[in-house]
C-alpha positions in Angstrom: -10.0 16.6 20.7 -13.9 17.2 20.1 -16.2 18.1 22.7 -17.4 15.2 24.9 -20.8 16.4 24.4 -20.9 16.0 20.7 -24.0 14.1 19.5 -23.5 11.1 17.5 -26.1 11.9 15.0 -23.3 14.9 14.3 -20.8 12.7 13.6 -23.3 10.5 11.6 -23.7 13.7 9.6 -19.9 14.3 9.2 -19.9 10.5 7.1 -22.7 12.1 4.6 -20.1 15.3 4.0 -17.0 13.1 4.2 -18.3 10.3 1.1 -19.7 13.1 -0.8 -16.4 15.0 -0.6 -14.1 12.0 -1.7 -16.8 9.6 -3.3 -18.7 6.9 -1.9 -17.0 4.3 -4.2 -13.7 4.9 -2.7 -14.6 4.3 1.2 -15.2 1.0 1.9 -16.9 1.5 5.9 -16.1 4.1 8.3 -16.6 3.6 12.0 -18.3 6.5 13.7 -18.3 7.6 17.3 -19.0 10.8 18.7 -15.9 12.8 18.4 -14.2 10.7 15.5 -14.3 8.9 12.3 -12.2 6.1 11.0 -12.3 5.7 7.4 -11.2 2.3 6.0 -10.7 3.1 1.8 -11.7 0.7 -0.6 -8.3 0.3 -1.8 -5.6 1.2 0.7 -3.5 2.5 -1.9 -5.9 5.1 -2.1 -5.9 6.2 1.5 -2.8 8.7 1.5 -4.8 10.6 -1.4 -8.2 10.4 0.3 -6.5 12.0 3.5 -4.7 14.5 1.0 -7.8 15.7 -0.2 -9.3 16.1 3.2 -6.4 18.0 4.5 -4.8 15.3 6.5 -1.1 15.6 6.6 0.3 13.9 9.5 0.9 10.2 9.1 2.4 7.4 11.3 3.5 3.6 10.0 3.1 0.8 11.6 5.5 -1.6 9.6 5.3 -4.4 12.3 2.1 -5.5 11.5 1.5 -8.0 8.4 0.4 -6.4 6.1 2.0 -2.9 7.2 -0.2 0.1 7.2 0.2 4.3 7.7 -2.5 5.7 9.7 -3.0 9.3 8.7 -4.6 11.8 11.7 -6.1 15.4 11.8 -9.1 17.1 12.0 -11.6 17.7 9.5 -15.0 19.2 10.1 -14.5 19.6 13.7 -13.9 15.8 13.9 -11.0 13.5 14.7 -10.0 12.1 11.6 -8.3 9.0 11.0 -7.4 7.3 7.4 -5.9 3.8 6.8 -3.6 3.7 3.8 -0.9 0.8 2.7 2.5 1.3 4.4 4.5 4.4 2.8 7.8 3.6 1.2 9.4 0.4 1.0 8.6 -2.5 3.7 11.1 -2.5 6.4 12.3 -5.1 8.4 11.0 -4.6 12.3 13.2 -6.3 14.5 11.7 -7.7 17.6 13.3 -7.4 20.9 16.3 -9.9 22.0 15.3 -13.2 23.6 
């Protein structure tokens, strides 16, 4: 995790570097925090490709939401980075707790 005393301006500079690396048109918006960036691709189908381009390899699937999605997480340029993408593989049925 990045140091808590990191300046918000440093993260904002990280956004400019990120957009230069992956392409401005491929990103819909970026959430900026002092120690992390959350990337929302223009097309969720490109999320995994964007994550791979940035060297992000850890993925967590969230199939219980509608629609489901995958969150790619890792470190990039001394920032924690999260990239949304479409759910990997086929959609799985998620069972709820018995009532």
